NUTORKE-67360 format. One record per atom (N, C-alpha, C): x negated, y, z negated; atom name; residue in three letters. Coordinates in steps of 0.05 Angstrom, whole numbers. Example, Ala and Ser with C-alpha at 12.3 -4.5 7.8 and 13.67 -1.06 7.14 Angstrom:
residues 2
{east: -264&north: -114&up: -156&atomo: N&residuo: ALA}
{east: -246&north: -90&up: -156&atomo: CA&residuo: ALA}
{east: -264&north: -66&up: -156&atomo: C&residuo: ALA}
{east: -257&north: -45&up: -142&atomo: N&residuo: SER}
{east: -273&north: -21&up: -143&atomo: CA&residuo: SER}
{east: -258&north: 1&up: -157&atomo: C&residuo: SER}
***
This chain:
residues 90
{east: -741&north: -918&up: 400&atomo: N&residuo: MET}
{east: -751&north: -905&up: 373&atomo: CA&residuo: MET}
{east: -734&north: -897&up: 355&atomo: C&residuo: MET}
{east: -731&north: -905&up: 332&atomo: N&residuo: VAL}
{east: -712&north: -888&up: 309&atomo: CA&residuo: VAL}
{east: -731&north: -873&up: 289&atomo: C&residuo: VAL}
{east: -720&north: -857&up: 288&atomo: N&residuo: ARG}
{east: -739&north: -831&up: 266&atomo: CA&residuo: ARG}
{east: -728&north: -836&up: 238&atomo: C&residuo: ARG}
{east: -737&north: -843&up: 221&atomo: N&residuo: VAL}
{east: -734&north: -842&up: 193&atomo: CA&residuo: VAL}
{east: -739&north: -819&up: 180&atomo: C&residuo: VAL}
{east: -714&north: -815&up: 163&atomo: N&residuo: TRP}
{east: -723&north: -788&up: 147&atomo: CA&residuo: TRP}
{east: -727&north: -795&up: 115&atomo: C&residuo: TRP}
{east: -753&north: -785&up: 112&atomo: N&residuo: LYS}
{east: -752&north: -787&up: 76&atomo: CA&residuo: LYS}
{east: -747&north: -763&up: 61&atomo: C&residuo: LYS}
{east: -715&north: -753&up: 62&atomo: N&residuo: VAL}
{east: -711&north: -731&up: 49&atomo: CA&residuo: VAL}
{east: -685&north: -741&up: 39&atomo: C&residuo: VAL}
{east: -683&north: -729&up: 5&atomo: N&residuo: SER}
{east: -656&north: -742&up: -9&atomo: CA&residuo: SER}
{east: -644&north: -710&up: -3&atomo: C&residuo: SER}
{east: -614&north: -721&up: -5&atomo: N&residuo: ASN}
{east: -600&north: -696&up: -8&atomo: CA&residuo: ASN}
{east: -597&north: -690&up: -36&atomo: C&residuo: ASN}
{east: -594&north: -659&up: -38&atomo: N&residuo: ILE}
{east: -587&north: -653&up: -70&atomo: CA&residuo: ILE}
{east: -565&north: -636&up: -76&atomo: C&residuo: ILE}
{east: -545&north: -639&up: -89&atomo: N&residuo: ARG}
{east: -518&north: -629&up: -87&atomo: CA&residuo: ARG}
{east: -531&north: -598&up: -111&atomo: C&residuo: ARG}
{east: -520&north: -575&up: -90&atomo: N&residuo: ARG}
{east: -531&north: -544&up: -112&atomo: CA&residuo: ARG}
{east: -497&north: -535&up: -127&atomo: C&residuo: ARG}
{east: -498&north: -527&up: -145&atomo: N&residuo: ASN}
{east: -470&north: -522&up: -143&atomo: CA&residuo: ASN}
{east: -476&north: -490&up: -151&atomo: C&residuo: ASN}
{east: -447&north: -480&up: -142&atomo: N&residuo: ARG}
{east: -451&north: -454&up: -144&atomo: CA&residuo: ARG}
{east: -463&north: -436&up: -125&atomo: C&residuo: ARG}
{east: -464&north: -447&up: -105&atomo: N&residuo: VAL}
{east: -476&north: -431&up: -86&atomo: CA&residuo: VAL}
{east: -458&north: -414&up: -62&atomo: C&residuo: VAL}
{east: -460&north: -394&up: -62&atomo: N&residuo: LEU}
{east: -444&north: -375&up: -42&atomo: CA&residuo: LEU}
{east: -444&north: -380&up: -14&atomo: C&residuo: LEU}
{east: -425&north: -377&up: 2&atomo: N&residuo: ASP}
{east: -425&north: -374&up: 32&atomo: CA&residuo: ASP}
{east: -439&north: -350&up: 44&atomo: C&residuo: ASP}
{east: -464&north: -349&up: 48&atomo: N&residuo: TRP}
{east: -480&north: -321&up: 56&atomo: CA&residuo: TRP}
{east: -465&north: -312&up: 82&atomo: C&residuo: TRP}
{east: -455&north: -328&up: 98&atomo: N&residuo: TYR}
{east: -446&north: -316&up: 121&atomo: CA&residuo: TYR}
{east: -423&north: -303&up: 119&atomo: C&residuo: TYR}
{east: -409&north: -304&up: 102&atomo: N&residuo: LEU}
{east: -382&north: -297&up: 90&atomo: CA&residuo: LEU}
{east: -393&north: -268&up: 76&atomo: C&residuo: LEU}
{east: -402&north: -266&up: 61&atomo: N&residuo: ILE}
{east: -413&north: -250&up: 45&atomo: CA&residuo: ILE}
{east: -426&north: -233&up: 63&atomo: C&residuo: ILE}
{east: -441&north: -238&up: 84&atomo: N&residuo: LEU}
{east: -459&north: -215&up: 93&atomo: CA&residuo: LEU}
{east: -440&north: -207&up: 115&atomo: C&residuo: LEU}
{east: -413&north: -210&up: 119&atomo: N&residuo: CYS}
{east: -401&north: -196&up: 137&atomo: CA&residuo: CYS}
{east: -387&north: -179&up: 127&atomo: C&residuo: CYS}
{east: -355&north: -173&up: 131&atomo: N&residuo: SER}
{east: -345&north: -147&up: 120&atomo: CA&residuo: SER}
{east: -339&north: -150&up: 89&atomo: C&residuo: SER}
{east: -344&north: -171&up: 74&atomo: N&residuo: HIS}
{east: -336&north: -178&up: 53&atomo: CA&residuo: HIS}
{east: -355&north: -159&up: 31&atomo: C&residuo: HIS}
{east: -377&north: -152&up: 46&atomo: N&residuo: SER}
{east: -402&north: -134&up: 26&atomo: CA&residuo: SER}
{east: -404&north: -104&up: 33&atomo: C&residuo: SER}
{east: -368&north: -102&up: 43&atomo: N&residuo: MET}
{east: -365&north: -69&up: 58&atomo: CA&residuo: MET}
{east: -375&north: -53&up: 38&atomo: C&residuo: MET}
{east: -357&north: -52&up: 13&atomo: N&residuo: PRO}
{east: -366&north: -35&up: -14&atomo: CA&residuo: PRO}
{east: -397&north: -27&up: -17&atomo: C&residuo: PRO}
{east: -408&north: -48&up: -16&atomo: N&residuo: TYR}
{east: -439&north: -45&up: -17&atomo: CA&residuo: TYR}
{east: -452&north: -37&up: -8&atomo: C&residuo: TYR}
{east: -452&north: -53&up: 20&atomo: N&residuo: ALA}
{east: -473&north: -55&up: 45&atomo: CA&residuo: ALA}
{east: -461&north: -30&up: 67&atomo: C&residuo: ALA}
{east: -442&north: -13&up: 68&atomo: N&residuo: GLN}
{east: -447&north: 8&up: 73&atomo: CA&residuo: GLN}
{east: -460&north: 36&up: 65&atomo: C&residuo: GLN}
{east: -465&north: 34&up: 41&atomo: N&residuo: ILE}
{east: -488&north: 54&up: 25&atomo: CA&residuo: ILE}
{east: -513&north: 43&up: 24&atomo: C&residuo: ILE}
{east: -519&north: 25&up: 25&atomo: N&residuo: HIS}
{east: -541&north: 0&up: 26&atomo: CA&residuo: HIS}
{east: -555&north: 0&up: 0&atomo: C&residuo: HIS}
{east: -528&north: -5&up: -18&atomo: N&residuo: TYR}
{east: -535&north: -12&up: -48&atomo: CA&residuo: TYR}
{east: -542&north: -43&up: -51&atomo: C&residuo: TYR}
{east: -565&north: -49&up: -73&atomo: N&residuo: PRO}
{east: -575&north: -34&up: -91&atomo: CA&residuo: PRO}
{east: -599&north: -15&up: -84&atomo: C&residuo: PRO}
{east: -605&north: -18&up: -57&atomo: N&residuo: PHE}
{east: -632&north: -7&up: -51&atomo: CA&residuo: PHE}
{east: -633&north: 22&up: -48&atomo: C&residuo: PHE}
{east: -615&north: 33&up: -49&atomo: N&residuo: GLU}
{east: -616&north: 64&up: -51&atomo: CA&residuo: GLU}
{east: -580&north: 72&up: -62&atomo: C&residuo: GLU}
{east: -586&north: 98&up: -62&atomo: N&residuo: ASN}
{east: -559&north: 112&up: -65&atomo: CA&residuo: ASN}
{east: -537&north: 95&up: -90&atomo: C&residuo: ASN}
{east: -558&north: 89&up: -115&atomo: N&residuo: LYS}
{east: -540&north: 74&up: -131&atomo: CA&residuo: LYS}
{east: -524&north: 91&up: -147&atomo: C&residuo: LYS}
{east: -531&north: 111&up: -153&atomo: N&residuo: GLU}
{east: -510&north: 134&up: -163&atomo: CA&residuo: GLU}
{east: -485&north: 135&up: -157&atomo: C&residuo: GLU}
{east: -493&north: 137&up: -123&atomo: N&residuo: LEU}
{east: -458&north: 139&up: -108&atomo: CA&residuo: LEU}
{east: -451&north: 110&up: -110&atomo: C&residuo: LEU}
{east: -457&north: 90&up: -112&atomo: N&residuo: PHE}
{east: -442&north: 70&up: -113&atomo: CA&residuo: PHE}
{east: -428&north: 63&up: -137&atomo: C&residuo: PHE}
{east: -446&north: 76&up: -158&atomo: N&residuo: GLU}
{east: -432&north: 75&up: -188&atomo: CA&residuo: GLU}
{east: -405&north: 93&up: -194&atomo: C&residuo: GLU}
{east: -408&north: 114&up: -169&atomo: N&residuo: SER}
{east: -391&north: 136&up: -176&atomo: CA&residuo: SER}
{east: -369&north: 127&up: -167&atomo: C&residuo: SER}
{east: -371&north: 112&up: -137&atomo: N&residuo: THR}
{east: -343&north: 107&up: -120&atomo: CA&residuo: THR}
{east: -332&north: 83&up: -124&atomo: C&residuo: THR}
{east: -349&north: 63&up: -149&atomo: N&residuo: PHE}
{east: -337&north: 38&up: -140&atomo: CA&residuo: PHE}
{east: -321&north: 32&up: -174&atomo: C&residuo: PHE}
{east: -304&north: 18&up: -171&atomo: N&residuo: PRO}
{east: -289&north: 3&up: -149&atomo: CA&residuo: PRO}
{east: -268&north: 24&up: -134&atomo: C&residuo: PRO}
{east: -265&north: 22&up: -111&atomo: N&residuo: ALA}
{east: -244&north: 37&up: -95&atomo: CA&residuo: ALA}
{east: -222&north: 43&up: -111&atomo: C&residuo: ALA}
{east: -204&north: 65&up: -107&atomo: N&residuo: ASN}
{east: -178&north: 71&up: -115&atomo: CA&residuo: ASN}
{east: -162&north: 56&up: -92&atomo: C&residuo: ASN}
{east: -160&north: 52&up: -69&atomo: N&residuo: PHE}
{east: -139&north: 38&up: -60&atomo: CA&residuo: PHE}
{east: -151&north: 20&up: -36&atomo: C&residuo: PHE}
{east: -143&north: 1&up: -35&atomo: N&residuo: ILE}
{east: -149&north: -16&up: -11&atomo: CA&residuo: ILE}
{east: -116&north: -29&up: 5&atomo: C&residuo: ILE}
{east: -115&north: -30&up: 32&atomo: N&residuo: SER}
{east: -87&north: -38&up: 36&atomo: CA&residuo: SER}
{east: -99&north: -52&up: 61&atomo: C&residuo: SER}
{east: -86&north: -80&up: 65&atomo: N&residuo: GLU}
{east: -88&north: -93&up: 90&atomo: CA&residuo: GLU}
{east: -71&north: -112&up: 95&atomo: C&residuo: GLU}
{east: -63&north: -129&up: 112&atomo: N&residuo: GLY}
{east: -42&north: -138&up: 123&atomo: CA&residuo: GLY}
{east: -41&north: -168&up: 103&atomo: C&residuo: GLY}
{east: -23&north: -180&up: 113&atomo: N&residuo: ILE}
{east: -13&north: -204&up: 93&atomo: CA&residuo: ILE}
{east: -29&north: -232&up: 98&atomo: C&residuo: ILE}
{east: -43&north: -228&up: 128&atomo: N&residuo: ASP}
{east: -66&north: -247&up: 133&atomo: CA&residuo: ASP}
{east: -84&north: -249&up: 127&atomo: C&residuo: ASP}
{east: -90&north: -218&up: 111&atomo: N&residuo: GLN}
{east: -117&north: -226&up: 100&atomo: CA&residuo: GLN}
{east: -123&north: -232&up: 74&atomo: C&residuo: GLN}
{east: -101&north: -244&up: 52&atomo: N&residuo: THR}
{east: -103&north: -252&up: 36&atomo: CA&residuo: THR}
{east: -121&north: -273&up: 29&atomo: C&residuo: THR}
{east: -122&north: -289&up: 38&atomo: N&residuo: ARG}
{east: -143&north: -319&up: 41&atomo: CA&residuo: ARG}
{east: -163&north: -309&up: 53&atomo: C&residuo: ARG}
{east: -173&north: -293&up: 67&atomo: N&residuo: GLY}
{east: -202&north: -288&up: 70&atomo: CA&residuo: GLY}
{east: -217&north: -260&up: 63&atomo: C&residuo: GLY}
{east: -202&north: -242&up: 77&atomo: N&residuo: TRP}
{east: -219&north: -218&up: 61&atomo: CA&residuo: TRP}
{east: -222&north: -210&up: 36&atomo: C&residuo: TRP}
{east: -196&north: -202&up: 31&atomo: N&residuo: PHE}
{east: -183&north: -202&up: -2&atomo: CA&residuo: PHE}
{east: -197&north: -223&up: -18&atomo: C&residuo: PHE}
{east: -194&north: -245&up: -13&atomo: N&residuo: TYR}
{east: -207&north: -270&up: -35&atomo: CA&residuo: TYR}
{east: -234&north: -268&up: -34&atomo: C&residuo: TYR}
{east: -245&north: -265&up: -19&atomo: N&residuo: THR}
{east: -274&north: -264&up: -12&atomo: CA&residuo: THR}
{east: -285&north: -243&up: -22&atomo: C&residuo: THR}
{east: -276&north: -220&up: -16&atomo: N&residuo: LEU}
{east: -281&north: -190&up: -31&atomo: CA&residuo: LEU}
{east: -282&north: -187&up: -63&atomo: C&residuo: LEU}
{east: -265&north: -197&up: -71&atomo: N&residuo: LEU}
{east: -253&north: -205&up: -101&atomo: CA&residuo: LEU}
{east: -274&north: -224&up: -115&atomo: C&residuo: LEU}
{east: -276&north: -247&up: -101&atomo: N&residuo: VAL}
{east: -300&north: -267&up: -111&atomo: CA&residuo: VAL}
{east: -327&north: -254&up: -111&atomo: C&residuo: VAL}
{east: -335&north: -238&up: -89&atomo: N&residuo: LEU}
{east: -360&north: -233&up: -97&atomo: CA&residuo: LEU}
{east: -367&north: -212&up: -113&atomo: C&residuo: LEU}
{east: -340&north: -188&up: -115&atomo: N&residuo: SER}
{east: -352&north: -172&up: -129&atomo: CA&residuo: SER}
{east: -341&north: -182&up: -160&atomo: C&residuo: SER}
{east: -327&north: -195&up: -167&atomo: N&residuo: THR}
{east: -336&north: -208&up: -195&atomo: CA&residuo: THR}
{east: -353&north: -223&up: -197&atomo: C&residuo: THR}
{east: -365&north: -236&up: -186&atomo: N&residuo: HIS}
{east: -389&north: -248&up: -194&atomo: CA&residuo: HIS}
{east: -418&north: -233&up: -201&atomo: C&residuo: HIS}
{east: -412&north: -211&up: -181&atomo: N&residuo: LEU}
{east: -431&north: -188&up: -188&atomo: CA&residuo: LEU}
{east: -430&north: -169&up: -204&atomo: C&residuo: LEU}
{east: -401&north: -159&up: -212&atomo: N&residuo: PHE}
{east: -400&north: -138&up: -221&atomo: CA&residuo: PHE}
{east: -384&north: -143&up: -249&atomo: C&residuo: PHE}
{east: -369&north: -163&up: -249&atomo: N&residuo: GLY}
{east: -352&north: -172&up: -267&atomo: CA&residuo: GLY}
{east: -318&north: -163&up: -264&atomo: C&residuo: GLY}
{east: -312&north: -146&up: -247&atomo: N&residuo: ARG}
{east: -284&north: -130&up: -241&atomo: CA&residuo: ARG}
{east: -281&north: -130&up: -205&atomo: C&residuo: ARG}
{east: -254&north: -128&up: -209&atomo: N&residuo: ALA}
{east: -242&north: -127&up: -185&atomo: CA&residuo: ALA}
{east: -251&north: -102&up: -172&atomo: C&residuo: ALA}
{east: -260&north: -105&up: -139&atomo: N&residuo: PRO}
{east: -274&north: -80&up: -118&atomo: CA&residuo: PRO}
{east: -245&north: -61&up: -115&atomo: C&residuo: PRO}
{east: -224&north: -67&up: -132&atomo: N&residuo: TRP}
{east: -208&north: -45&up: -122&atomo: CA&residuo: TRP}
{east: -190&north: -36&up: -151&atomo: C&residuo: TRP}
{east: -175&north: -15&up: -150&atomo: N&residuo: GLN}
{east: -162&north: 2&up: -174&atomo: CA&residuo: GLN}
{east: -132&north: -6&up: -165&atomo: C&residuo: GLN}
{east: -127&north: -6&up: -142&atomo: N&residuo: ASN}
{east: -93&north: 1&up: -128&atomo: CA&residuo: ASN}
{east: -99&north: -24&up: -105&atomo: C&residuo: ASN}
{east: -77&north: -38&up: -94&atomo: N&residuo: LEU}
{east: -84&north: -58&up: -78&atomo: CA&residuo: LEU}
{east: -57&north: -60&up: -67&atomo: C&residuo: LEU}
{east: -52&north: -51&up: -43&atomo: N&residuo: ILE}
{east: -30&north: -53&up: -27&atomo: CA&residuo: ILE}
{east: -28&north: -82&up: -8&atomo: C&residuo: ILE}
{east: -7&north: -88&up: 5&atomo: N&residuo: VAL}
{east: -18&north: -113&up: 23&atomo: CA&residuo: VAL}
{east: 13&north: -114&up: 36&atomo: C&residuo: VAL}
{east: 12&north: -108&up: 64&atomo: N&residuo: THR}
{east: 29&north: -105&up: 87&atomo: CA&residuo: THR}
{east: 39&north: -122&up: 99&atomo: C&residuo: THR}
{east: 66&north: -137&up: 102&atomo: N&residuo: GLY}
{east: 79&north: -159&up: 114&atomo: CA&residuo: GLY}
{east: 71&north: -158&up: 144&atomo: C&residuo: GLY}
{east: 81&north: -174&up: 156&atomo: N&residuo: LEU}
{east: 80&north: -185&up: 186&atomo: CA&residuo: LEU}
{east: 102&north: -178&up: 198&atomo: C&residuo: LEU}
{east: 108&north: -165&up: 219&atomo: N&residuo: VAL}
{east: 137&north: -163&up: 234&atomo: CA&residuo: VAL}
{east: 125&north: -180&up: 265&atomo: C&residuo: VAL}
{east: 146&north: -205&up: 268&atomo: N&residuo: LEU}
{east: 146&north: -213&up: 290&atomo: CA&residuo: LEU}
{east: 170&north: -219&up: 310&atomo: C&residuo: LEU}
{east: 166&north: -213&up: 328&atomo: N&residuo: ALA}
{east: 183&north: -215&up: 352&atomo: CA&residuo: ALA}
{east: 198&north: -237&up: 357&atomo: C&residuo: ALA}
{east: 217&north: -231&up: 373&atomo: N&residuo: ALA}
{east: 241&north: -255&up: 375&atomo: CA&residuo: ALA}
{east: 233&north: -267&up: 394&atomo: C&residuo: ALA}
***
């Protein structure tokens, strides 16, 4: 027996990947339960003064954090950013 589905697909533009957003990328907001509480604390400490991470995170964590922050608040989630390189053993 073959089941025939009567559902049409609809393409949605501007859909964010919620799995990634609910991960560490929402750290600046989720760690203080913003926007449900601590609104004044968030507004006084955002964006972060300084963020540092390895070069391997530029396509993942940094990029998604920047996209999410720009989408929600219209600005980067950091004021200063440093990226460290990788040391490979021979």
